[in-house]
N, C-alpha and C positions, 0 to 999 in steps of 0.2 A: 270416809276416812280423810283426815286432813294431812296433806303432805308435810313432811318435817320442815321444809324450807318455805312453806307457803307464807305469803305476806312479807317476806324479806325482799328488799330491793336487790335486783340483779346488777352486778357490776360488769359492764362491758369493757373488755380489754381490747386495745388497738394492736393490730399486728405490727411488728417492728418494720419501720420504713426502710426501703432499700436505697442505698446511696447511689445516685445516678452517676454513671461514668462521665468523665469530662468529655467535652465535645458535643456535637449535635446528637439528638436522639437517632437511633439506628435507622428507623423508617424514614425520617426526614432526610437523613444523610444519603440514603440510597436514592430517594426521589430526586434530590438535588444533583447527585452524581450523574443520574441518567440524563438530565437536561443540560447541565453546565459543562461537564467533562468533555463531551464531543465538541462543544463550541471552543473550548480552550485548545483542544488539539487542532481544530481548524485554524485558529489564530497562529499556532505554532508553525503549521505547515506553510501558511501564507508568508510568514517571516522567513522561514528557512529557504523557500523558493526565491524570495526576493533578495536575501542577503547572505544566505549560507548558514549552515548550522553553527560552525565555529564562531562566526562573527556576530551571531544573534544573542542578545542577553535576555534573561527572564523578564527584566523590566520592559523591554521592547515588546515581548509577547503579551505581557499584561496590558500594555497600552493598546496593542492591536485588538485585544479582547474586551477592552473597556472594563477591566477589573484591577484590583490592587495586586502588587507582587506577592503580598502575604497570602491572598486567596489562591494564586497560582501555586505557591509553595505548599499550601494546604492539600491541594489535589495531587501534586506530582512530586513534592520534595524538591530535589535539586535538578539541575539541567540534565544530568546523566539519566535520571529516572524518567524525565520527560521524553528524552530521546528513545529510551527503551519502550515507553508507551507508544510512541509514534511507530516504531517498528512492529510491535505486536498488534496494535489496534488499527493501524492504517495500512502499512506497507504489506505485511504478510497476507492479510485477508484479500487485498486487491490482487496480489500476484497469484494467490490460489485460484482466482478466477481464470487466469491464463493457463493454468495446468489442466483444468477440466476438459477442454476440447482435445488436448493432447492425449489424455487418458482414453478418450473415446476413439481416437484415431488409430490406435494400435500400431501396426507395422506399415500401414498405408502411407507412403511418402507424400503423395499429393495432399492427403487429408491432414498430415502433420504440418505441412507448409501452410496450407489454407487456414488451419486452425490457429496457428501462431499469428499469422498476419491479421486475421479477423479479430483474434483475441486482443492484440495490442490496440487495435482500433476501438474496440468496445471500452477498454480500460481508459484510453486517452480521452474518449468522449465523456465517460462518466466521472473520471478523476483527472482533470486536466493538469493537476499539480504534479502528477507522477513523472512524465517525461523530463521536464526541466529539473526536477529534484534529482532524478536518476543521473542525468548528465553531470550535474554539479557535484553530487555527493558520492557517486560511484565511479564514474569515468575519470573525473579530474583527480590529479595527484593530491593525496592528502584528504580525500573525501571521507566524511564521517561514516558513510554507510557501505564502504567498499567491502568490509568483512562480512556484511550481510549477504552480499552476492557470492563471495568465495565460499562461505561456510554453510549457507542455508538455501539460497536460490539456485546456485550453480548446479548442485546434484539433482535438483528437482526439475529443472527446465533445460538449460544449455547442454549439460552433459547427457541428459536423457535423449535429446534430439540428435546430438552428435553420434551417439551409439546407434540410434535407429538409422541414421543416414549411412553409417559405416556398414551396417548389416544389409541395407538395401543395395549398397554399392557392391558388396560381395555377391549378391544375387544377380548382379548385372542390371539393376534398375536405375542406377545413377551413373552419369558420366564418370569414367575412370580417371579423368584428369582433375576431378574436383577433390578437394580435401574436405572430408565430412565436418571437421572442426571449423574450418573457415566458412563452410556453408552456413553454419549456425551464426557465425559472426556477420556474414552477409545479410542474413535475415534481420538481425538487429539493426544493421546499417540502413536497410531499406524500409524499416518501419519506425523504430523508436527515434532515430535521428531526424527524419523529415518531420515527424510530429513535434518534436522539441524545437526544431528550427522554423516551424510554420510562420511565426510572425515575421521572420526575415524574408523567406522566399516568397511569401504572399505579397509583401511590399515590393520586393525586387521585380517580380513578374506581373504586378498588379493582378494577382490571382486569387481574389476573394471567392471566386466560383469553384476553386479546387478544394473539395472537402475530403474526408478520409475515405469515403466510398470510392472516389476517383483514384486516390492513392492506392487503395486495396486492389482495384482492378489493374492498375498500372504495374504494381509489384508482382502480382501473379502472372501477368502476361510476360513480363520481363524474365521471370524465373522459368516460365514454361517454354517460351519460344525465343528468348534472347532479343537482340535488336535487328535480326534479319540480315546480318552481313556475313558473307562467306558461305 
């Protein structure tokens, strides 16, 4: 039997083409983001530490990263969005590392103090930009990151430790003359400040041999036994 359409040429139809969305193809964009975005954030951090967030322009960050301002704008938009990315992708993940040993310490006062001191040291070694940026943008008046401390970091670390110190004091485990809140302040003063000021005191005392491990032992000894007077 002969098919009815046998011998007739078949006409192949082409599927309607999809119009590509503007910009880079999604796969290539994701690949590029994975490589270039962290480099741009590194450049922003370097500029912010050196000059401060308020005084740094997007053009200066682009120059630091060896890219055009247009490319920086492509990845982050304006400066406010870049600062938000810095907080979410750099600052908060690093500070989360400081909270981990505190969660494990529970109500043990010595473990909380040791965990905080050692945690600051690990962070300072792995992320040396944090202490100077923290001093400039959180502690100094008008710092661009102060609200991050007050609204997000404060409840997670300083307030948590102060509450644990207060509970330990009520159990008779801490000197009654101490203020639990100021004990937290003292911990910051004995860890973060010396690390941020390391270039100064190392030059002042010709102390290149003093690393953070030495600072950690000194801090814990000072908190545990004081200076031995009286």
